[in-house]
Backbone as CSV, one residue per row, in Angstrom:
resi,resn,N_x,N_y,N_z,CA_x,CA_y,CA_z,C_x,C_y,C_z
1,MET,28.060,-65.320,142.437,26.712,-65.790,142.635,26.071,-64.939,143.727
2,ALA,24.808,-64.711,143.544,24.016,-64.053,144.575,22.956,-65.056,145.000
3,LEU,22.958,-65.387,146.269,21.933,-66.314,146.768,21.388,-65.788,148.070
4,ALA,20.210,-66.286,148.419,19.536,-65.813,149.630,18.878,-66.985,150.338
5,ALA,18.819,-66.876,151.643,18.085,-67.845,152.455,17.182,-67.049,153.393
6,PRO,16.072,-66.533,152.849,15.235,-65.612,153.617,14.399,-66.268,154.708
7,THR,14.302,-67.577,154.716,13.535,-68.267,155.758,14.376,-69.408,156.321
8,ASP,13.980,-69.895,157.478,14.694,-71.031,158.073,14.596,-72.272,157.189
9,ALA,13.467,-72.459,156.521,13.308,-73.624,155.640,14.285,-73.551,154.464
10,VAL,14.440,-72.372,153.889,15.385,-72.217,152.782,16.809,-72.386,153.292
11,TRP,17.108,-71.861,154.476,18.431,-72.039,155.066,18.745,-73.525,155.250
12,ARG,17.785,-74.280,155.785,17.998,-75.729,155.968,18.224,-76.420,154.627
13,ALA,17.496,-76.005,153.598,17.679,-76.599,152.271,19.083,-76.305,151.742
14,LEU,19.555,-75.085,151.937,20.910,-74.734,151.513,21.946,-75.556,152.276
15,CYS,21.760,-75.684,153.581,22.686,-76.474,154.402,22.739,-77.924,153.933
16,THR,21.580,-78.505,153.695,21.508,-79.898,153.248,22.178,-80.058,151.892
17,THR,21.895,-79.155,150.983,22.461,-79.224,149.638,23.975,-79.083,149.654
18,SER,24.484,-78.207,150.516,25.933,-77.995,150.560,26.659,-79.187,151.180
19,GLY,26.014,-79.842,152.152,26.671,-80.944,152.844,27.850,-80.505,153.698
20,ARG,27.890,-79.235,154.062,29.025,-78.681,154.807,28.790,-78.588,156.315
21,GLY,27.635,-78.996,156.810,27.380,-78.982,158.246,27.114,-77.616,158.837
22,TRP,26.758,-76.651,157.992,26.493,-75.305,158.504,25.345,-75.300,159.501
23,ASN,24.386,-76.194,159.319,23.240,-76.235,160.230,23.636,-76.684,161.634
24,GLU,24.812,-77.250,161.800,25.298,-77.676,163.119,26.233,-76.659,163.758
25,ASP,26.580,-75.625,163.030,27.497,-74.602,163.531,26.700,-73.574,164.326
26,PRO,27.002,-73.376,165.619,26.227,-72.429,166.433,26.273,-70.992,165.910
27,ARG,27.311,-70.630,165.175,27.376,-69.273,164.605,26.272,-69.036,163.577
28,PHE,25.708,-70.126,163.048,24.718,-70.011,161.983,23.363,-70.590,162.391
29,ALA,23.149,-70.784,163.684,21.946,-71.466,164.178,20.663,-70.669,163.965
30,THR,20.745,-69.357,164.007,19.555,-68.507,163.828,19.876,-67.414,162.805
31,ALA,18.836,-66.766,162.330,19.041,-65.675,161.373,19.878,-64.557,161.998
32,ILE,19.624,-64.259,163.272,20.396,-63.212,163.954,21.853,-63.629,164.087
33,ALA,22.089,-64.887,164.432,23.465,-65.389,164.546,24.168,-65.343,163.189
34,ARG,23.455,-65.708,162.127,24.058,-65.655,160.786,24.421,-64.219,160.417
35,LEU,23.559,-63.281,160.775,23.851,-61.878,160.505,25.077,-61.412,161.298
36,GLU,25.153,-61.796,162.567,26.298,-61.407,163.407,27.606,-62.015,162.902
37,HIS,27.529,-63.169,162.271,28.721,-63.881,161.795,28.752,-63.940,160.272
38,ARG,28.233,-62.886,159.638,28.100,-62.914,158.175,29.440,-63.021,157.452
39,ALA,30.501,-62.482,157.993,31.811,-62.608,157.331,32.232,-64.080,157.276
40,ALA,32.060,-64.783,158.380,32.392,-66.210,158.401,31.461,-67.003,157.493
41,LEU,30.191,-66.624,157.475,29.227,-67.308,156.613,29.548,-67.047,155.137
42,ASP,29.872,-65.811,154.793,30.266,-65.504,153.415,31.483,-66.327,153.008
43,GLU,32.434,-66.436,153.895,33.640,-67.234,153.619,33.278,-68.709,153.424
44,ALA,32.424,-69.233,154.286,32.021,-70.645,154.190,31.288,-70.915,152.880
45,ILE,30.344,-70.055,152.552,29.585,-70.247,151.309,30.505,-70.066,150.101
46,GLY,31.368,-69.067,150.157,32.306,-68.832,149.066,33.240,-70.008,148.824
47,SER,33.725,-70.613,149.898,34.635,-71.754,149.723,33.915,-72.967,149.152
48,TRP,32.610,-73.060,149.379,31.824,-74.155,148.795,31.492,-73.865,147.332
49,THR,31.077,-72.660,147.027,30.593,-72.350,145.680,31.702,-72.191,144.653
50,VAL,32.915,-71.905,145.091,34.009,-71.624,144.152,34.294,-72.795,143.209
51,GLY,33.979,-74.003,143.613,34.253,-75.164,142.779,33.205,-75.469,141.723
52,PHE,32.182,-74.655,141.615,31.079,-74.914,140.684,31.139,-74.003,139.461
53,GLU,30.708,-74.523,138.349,30.382,-73.670,137.211,29.077,-72.973,137.583
54,PRO,28.892,-71.719,137.188,27.681,-70.992,137.594,26.377,-71.719,137.292
55,ALA,26.222,-72.254,136.105,24.967,-72.928,135.745,24.716,-74.145,136.622
56,ALA,25.762,-74.878,136.938,25.613,-76.074,137.780,25.194,-75.702,139.198
57,LEU,25.779,-74.642,139.739,25.404,-74.198,141.088,23.970,-73.681,141.103
58,GLU,23.605,-72.876,140.108,22.226,-72.383,140.036,21.241,-73.545,140.051
59,GLU,21.491,-74.528,139.201,20.575,-75.664,139.122,20.524,-76.431,140.440
60,ARG,21.671,-76.652,141.040,21.733,-77.434,142.284,20.932,-76.794,143.408
61,VAL,21.042,-75.483,143.576,20.346,-74.858,144.700,18.927,-74.406,144.354
62,GLN,18.677,-74.073,143.101,17.315,-73.691,142.727,16.355,-74.864,142.878
63,VAL,16.825,-76.062,142.566,15.949,-77.233,142.626,15.447,-77.507,144.050
64,VAL,16.177,-77.039,145.066,15.723,-77.218,146.451,15.074,-75.958,147.008
65,GLY,14.863,-74.947,146.145,14.123,-73.763,146.558,14.942,-72.597,147.056
66,VAL,16.240,-72.600,146.823,17.086,-71.490,147.251,17.180,-70.477,146.112
67,PRO,16.786,-69.216,146.364,16.905,-68.193,145.324,18.380,-67.912,145.022
68,VAL,18.754,-68.029,143.759,20.147,-67.819,143.356,20.184,-67.359,141.912
69,HIS,21.180,-66.550,141.598,21.428,-66.166,140.211,22.877,-65.730,140.097
70,ARG,23.463,-66.085,138.974,24.840,-65.643,138.747,24.859,-64.131,138.566
71,VAL,25.938,-63.519,138.963,26.129,-62.101,138.723,26.578,-61.990,137.271
72,SER,25.850,-61.233,136.483,26.051,-61.203,135.041,26.880,-60.005,134.603
73,THR,27.688,-60.239,133.571,28.375,-59.142,132.908,27.418,-58.563,131.866
74,SER,27.793,-57.471,131.265,26.971,-56.894,130.194,26.807,-57.894,129.061
75,PHE,27.852,-58.608,128.740,27.781,-59.584,127.659,26.862,-60.743,128.025
76,ASP,26.897,-61.182,129.291,25.972,-62.233,129.736,24.523,-61.774,129.573
77,THR,24.272,-60.536,129.949,22.917,-59.995,129.880,22.404,-59.982,128.444
78,LEU,23.265,-59.608,127.507,22.850,-59.550,126.109,22.485,-60.917,125.545
79,SER,22.998,-61.989,126.141,22.712,-63.331,125.613,21.823,-64.148,126.550
80,ASP,21.221,-63.510,127.546,20.367,-64.218,128.500,19.046,-64.603,127.839
81,PRO,18.741,-65.896,127.738,17.512,-66.307,127.056,16.237,-65.821,127.748
82,GLN,16.263,-65.692,129.056,15.084,-65.202,129.778,14.809,-63.740,129.423
83,LEU,15.854,-62.931,129.414,15.682,-61.517,129.063,15.266,-61.378,127.600
84,GLU,15.836,-62.217,126.749,15.458,-62.195,125.327,13.978,-62.567,125.168
85,ALA,13.537,-63.608,125.863,12.144,-64.057,125.754,11.170,-62.987,126.235
86,ARG,11.577,-62.210,127.217,10.709,-61.149,127.748,10.870,-59.831,126.987
87,ARG,11.642,-59.867,125.910,11.921,-58.703,125.072,12.517,-57.547,125.874
88,HIS,13.346,-57.909,126.850,14.060,-56.900,127.625,15.179,-56.292,126.770
89,ILE,15.726,-57.088,125.884,16.784,-56.646,124.979,16.155,-56.473,123.595
90,ILE,16.276,-55.288,123.061,15.717,-55.032,121.727,16.770,-54.365,120.855
91,SER,16.652,-54.543,119.553,17.535,-53.864,118.606,16.901,-52.537,118.233
92,LEU,17.715,-51.524,118.171,17.225,-50.195,117.820,18.067,-49.612,116.696
93,GLU,17.435,-48.890,115.824,18.142,-48.102,114.828,17.820,-46.652,115.137
94,HIS,18.806,-45.823,115.070,18.610,-44.410,115.356,19.072,-43.608,114.145
95,PRO,18.273,-42.640,113.733,18.622,-41.915,112.510,19.875,-41.046,112.625
96,ARG,20.227,-40.629,113.824,21.380,-39.740,113.979,22.523,-40.338,114.776
97,VAL,22.241,-41.306,115.652,23.281,-41.842,116.527,23.787,-43.154,115.953
98,LYS,25.074,-43.239,115.754,25.708,-44.452,115.263,26.798,-44.840,116.261
99,LEU,27.037,-46.124,116.406,28.139,-46.556,117.253,29.452,-46.296,116.533
100,SER,30.389,-45.683,117.225,31.693,-45.442,116.629,32.538,-46.702,116.725
101,ARG,33.637,-46.716,116.031,34.561,-47.838,116.138,35.138,-47.810,117.542
102,SER,34.930,-48.857,118.275,35.463,-48.934,119.624,35.634,-50.392,119.987
103,ARG,36.422,-50.653,120.998,36.583,-52.033,121.450,35.253,-52.604,121.925
104,LEU,34.422,-51.806,122.584,33.118,-52.279,123.039,32.250,-52.651,121.846
105,ARG,32.176,-51.769,120.849,31.377,-52.061,119.655,31.874,-53.343,118.995
106,ASP,33.189,-53.454,118.820,33.746,-54.644,118.176,33.440,-55.903,118.983
107,ALA,33.529,-55.803,120.296,33.228,-56.965,121.149,31.756,-57.336,121.063
108,LEU,30.889,-56.331,121.062,29.458,-56.604,120.946,29.137,-57.258,119.609
109,LEU,29.689,-56.722,118.552,29.428,-57.288,117.229,29.970,-58.704,117.112
110,ALA,31.145,-58.937,117.659,31.743,-60.271,117.595,30.951,-61.267,118.424
111,ASP,30.415,-60.803,119.549,29.721,-61.704,120.472,28.284,-61.983,120.055
112,THR,27.591,-60.988,119.512,26.165,-61.146,119.268,25.754,-61.006,117.805
113,GLY,26.636,-60.474,116.970,26.272,-60.270,115.577,25.576,-58.960,115.313
114,ASP,25.117,-58.295,116.335,24.537,-56.966,116.178,24.735,-56.205,117.484
115,CYS,24.426,-54.961,117.495,24.521,-54.168,118.718,23.129,-53.968,119.245
116,ARG,22.923,-54.342,120.485,21.591,-54.228,121.072,21.654,-53.367,122.309
117,VAL,20.571,-52.691,122.573,20.488,-51.789,123.721,19.375,-52.305,124.617
118,GLY,19.624,-52.371,125.937,18.608,-52.842,126.868,17.648,-51.745,127.249
119,ARG,16.432,-52.134,127.550,15.435,-51.199,128.076,14.713,-51.908,129.203
120,SER,14.166,-51.143,130.138,13.442,-51.778,131.240,11.969,-51.737,130.978
């Protein structure tokens, strides 16, 4: 998971949502202190988030205003409904380039039913 607490208000929301008492820990009292103790903070957040399914954690912290998103694999990206809705993923046919038999091709075909290429 990638999450951010760019303001004190978002940090307080994350602390409240976690219920771990981070807001009472002097190592995390200010943004500068959190930066100085980022290894400990990463460990604390990691030990809290490890027990969640990605979708459940996203929903839990997004609802209180904390920016978060799961780190996606290529396969996750190909099936992301938001990217699909924005037409970030499109199917292409090329007159000269064909996908060869490969484990990646087979995995893509098995997972999505077709081979799709992303564009920005």
